[in-house]
C-alpha positions as CSV (number, residue, x, y, z in Angstrom):
1,M,96.2,120.5,91.6
2,A,94.5,117.2,90.8
3,I,93.8,114.7,93.6
4,P,96.5,112.1,93.7
5,D,95.8,108.8,92.0
6,A,97.2,105.3,92.2
7,L,100.2,106.1,90.0
8,E,101.3,109.0,92.3
9,V,100.9,106.8,95.4
10,R,103.1,104.1,93.9
11,D,105.7,106.7,93.1
12,F,105.6,108.0,96.6
13,L,106.0,104.4,98.0
14,E,109.0,103.8,95.9
15,G,111.1,101.1,97.5
16,Y,108.1,99.3,99.2
17,D,107.4,97.2,96.1
18,I,103.7,97.9,96.0
19,T,103.2,96.5,92.5
20,V,99.9,96.0,90.6
21,E,100.2,92.3,91.5
22,I,100.0,93.2,95.2
23,L,97.4,96.0,95.0
24,S,95.6,97.0,91.8
25,D,95.1,100.6,90.7
26,I,91.3,100.1,91.1
27,W,91.8,99.1,94.8
28,I,94.0,102.1,95.5
29,N,91.8,104.6,93.7
30,N,88.7,103.3,95.5
31,R,90.4,103.8,98.8
32,I,91.3,107.4,97.8
33,N,87.8,108.3,96.5
34,K,85.6,106.3,98.8
35,N,87.6,106.5,102.1
36,I,90.4,109.1,102.3
37,V,88.8,112.0,100.4
38,P,85.4,111.7,102.2
39,S,87.1,111.4,105.6
40,I,89.1,114.6,105.0
41,E,86.0,116.5,103.7
42,R,84.2,115.6,106.9
43,L,87.1,116.9,108.9
44,I,87.5,120.2,107.0
45,K,83.8,120.6,106.4
46,T,84.0,121.5,102.8
47,K,84.8,119.9,99.4
48,I,88.4,119.4,98.4
49,D,88.1,120.3,94.7
50,S,84.6,121.7,94.1
51,V,82.5,124.8,94.9
52,E,79.0,124.6,96.4
53,T,76.4,127.1,97.6
54,Y,75.2,127.0,101.2
55,E,72.4,128.5,103.1
56,E,72.9,128.7,106.9
57,Y,70.8,130.0,109.8
58,L,73.0,131.3,112.5
59,S,72.3,132.7,116.0
60,G,73.4,136.3,116.6
61,A,75.3,136.7,119.9
62,G,75.5,140.5,120.0
63,S,79.0,140.4,118.7
64,A,80.7,141.7,115.5
65,V,81.3,138.3,113.9
66,L,79.6,135.3,112.5
67,I,81.5,132.1,111.9
68,L,80.3,130.1,108.9
69,S,80.7,126.3,108.9
70,K,82.3,126.1,105.4
71,R,85.5,127.6,104.1
72,P,87.2,129.0,102.3
73,I,84.4,131.4,101.5
74,L,84.4,132.5,97.9
75,E,81.4,134.9,98.0
76,V,78.7,135.9,100.4
77,T,75.6,136.7,98.3
78,N,72.9,137.4,100.9
79,I,72.6,138.2,104.7
80,A,69.3,138.8,106.3
81,Y,67.6,138.9,109.7
82,V,64.8,136.3,110.0
83,Y,61.8,137.6,112.0
84,G,59.5,134.6,111.4
85,G,58.0,132.9,108.4
86,D,59.3,134.5,105.2
87,Y,59.7,138.0,106.6
88,T,63.3,139.1,106.6
89,G,65.3,142.3,107.0
90,Q,68.2,142.6,104.7
91,I,71.7,143.3,106.0
92,G,73.7,145.3,103.4
93,L,76.7,143.4,102.1
94,S,78.6,146.7,102.2
95,S,78.2,146.7,106.0
96,V,80.3,143.5,106.4
97,I,83.7,142.3,105.6
98,V,84.5,138.7,104.8
99,L,87.6,136.9,106.0
100,N,87.5,134.2,103.3
101,K,90.1,131.8,104.5
102,E,89.0,131.9,108.1
103,G,85.3,131.5,107.3
104,I,84.3,134.6,109.2
105,V,81.8,137.4,108.4
106,K,82.5,140.6,110.4
107,C,80.0,143.4,110.8
108,V,81.2,147.0,110.5
109,A,79.4,150.3,110.9
110,N,78.1,151.7,107.7
111,W,77.4,155.4,107.9
112,A,76.1,155.7,104.4
113,E,73.2,153.4,105.3
114,G,72.5,155.2,108.6
115,S,73.7,152.2,110.6
116,Y,75.4,153.0,113.9
117,T,75.8,149.5,115.1
118,S,78.6,147.1,114.4
119,I,77.2,144.0,115.9
120,F,74.9,141.2,114.8
121,R,71.7,141.2,117.0
122,K,71.1,138.5,119.5
123,G,68.7,135.7,118.6
124,S,68.1,132.1,118.0
125,K,68.8,131.2,114.3
126,N,67.9,134.8,113.5
127,I,70.4,135.4,110.7
128,K,70.3,133.7,107.3
129,V,73.5,133.7,105.3
130,V,73.8,132.5,101.7
131,Y,77.3,132.0,100.4
132,T,79.6,129.9,98.1
133,A,82.6,128.0,99.5
134,G,85.1,125.4,98.6
135,N,88.0,125.1,96.2
136,T,88.0,125.4,92.4
137,E,90.9,122.9,92.5
138,A,92.5,120.8,95.3
139,P,95.1,122.8,97.3
140,D,98.6,121.4,97.3
141,D,98.6,120.8,101.1
142,L,95.4,118.7,100.9
143,C,96.7,116.7,98.0
144,E,99.9,116.0,100.1
145,A,97.7,114.9,103.1
146,I,95.7,112.6,100.8
147,L,99.0,111.1,99.6
148,Y,100.3,110.5,103.1
149,L,97.1,109.0,104.5
150,T,96.5,106.8,101.5
151,S,100.1,105.5,101.8
152,E,99.6,104.8,105.5
153,M,96.5,102.8,104.8
154,I,98.2,100.8,102.0
155,L,101.2,99.9,104.2
156,G,98.9,98.8,106.9
157,F,96.9,96.6,104.5
158,V,100.0,95.0,102.9
159,G,101.7,94.6,106.2
160,A,98.8,92.7,107.7
161,R,99.2,90.0,105.1
162,T,102.2,88.8,107.0
163,G,100.0,88.4,110.1
164,G,101.2,91.6,111.7
165,G,102.0,91.7,115.4
166,S,104.7,89.4,116.7
167,L,105.9,86.4,114.8
168,S,108.0,83.7,116.4
169,V,109.7,80.5,115.2
170,Q,112.2,78.2,116.8
171,G,115.5,80.1,117.2
172,F,114.1,83.4,115.7
173,S,111.8,86.1,117.1
174,R,110.4,89.1,115.3
175,N,108.2,91.9,116.8
176,Y,106.5,94.4,114.5
177,G,105.0,96.5,117.4
178,E,101.4,97.3,118.2
179,R,100.5,98.5,114.7
180,G,102.2,95.6,112.9
181,K,104.7,95.8,110.0
182,Y,105.8,99.3,108.9
183,Q,104.7,100.7,112.3
184,D,107.2,103.6,112.4
185,I,106.6,104.9,108.8
186,R,102.9,104.5,109.2
187,N,102.9,106.5,112.4
188,D,105.0,109.2,110.7
189,L,102.8,109.3,107.6
190,K,99.6,109.7,109.7
191,R,101.2,112.4,111.9
192,Q,102.3,114.4,108.8
193,G,99.0,114.0,107.1
194,F,97.0,115.3,110.1
195,N,99.5,118.1,110.6
196,L,98.7,119.3,107.1
197,L,94.9,119.2,107.9
198,K,95.3,121.0,111.2
199,P,95.0,124.6,109.9
200,Y,91.7,123.7,108.2
201,R,90.2,122.6,111.5
202,T,91.0,125.7,113.5
203,G,89.9,129.4,113.1
204,I,93.3,130.3,111.8
205,I,94.7,129.7,108.3
206,N,98.3,130.5,107.7
207,K,98.6,130.8,103.9
């Protein structure tokens, strides 16, 4: 799925009269590409709609699992113990299983290779992992989160043009609340957006 653009945001905000005279397409697309998308990528620690290769040095804890920093994992291409300098000891890829969506590599006993251990040895940055991770196209739930968070930002920007906060004139008083005009819908959009991102920020992905 393609990352939402200004046209989709306007369709989503139907009824709020966010015309091009109020906010241009360039302004909206810049907020998506320069603010919302980078912020989400920092939270989920991977690219929304591209794949990259990563090389990480992890510390073995004498347990059966390694947790990689990027996900979803598409492929693990190399795992090796690092003994110092360029000297490494390869870990056979057939002796591990990869939990792609969770970003976890799990060690298992491999009898064919004469391995009777099912743990990663303890050490400081003693295991090098090379892998590819990311998304070949933006997932639907991330696109929906981008739509909600961009709309929340737009409503805040447009609402602030009225001065926000509390407005009072003789014989009439209006209170927009702490977040200014559109407070309720902005709070709801932000809550829904971060709820969609929550699975990407934990060790569990329900897909």
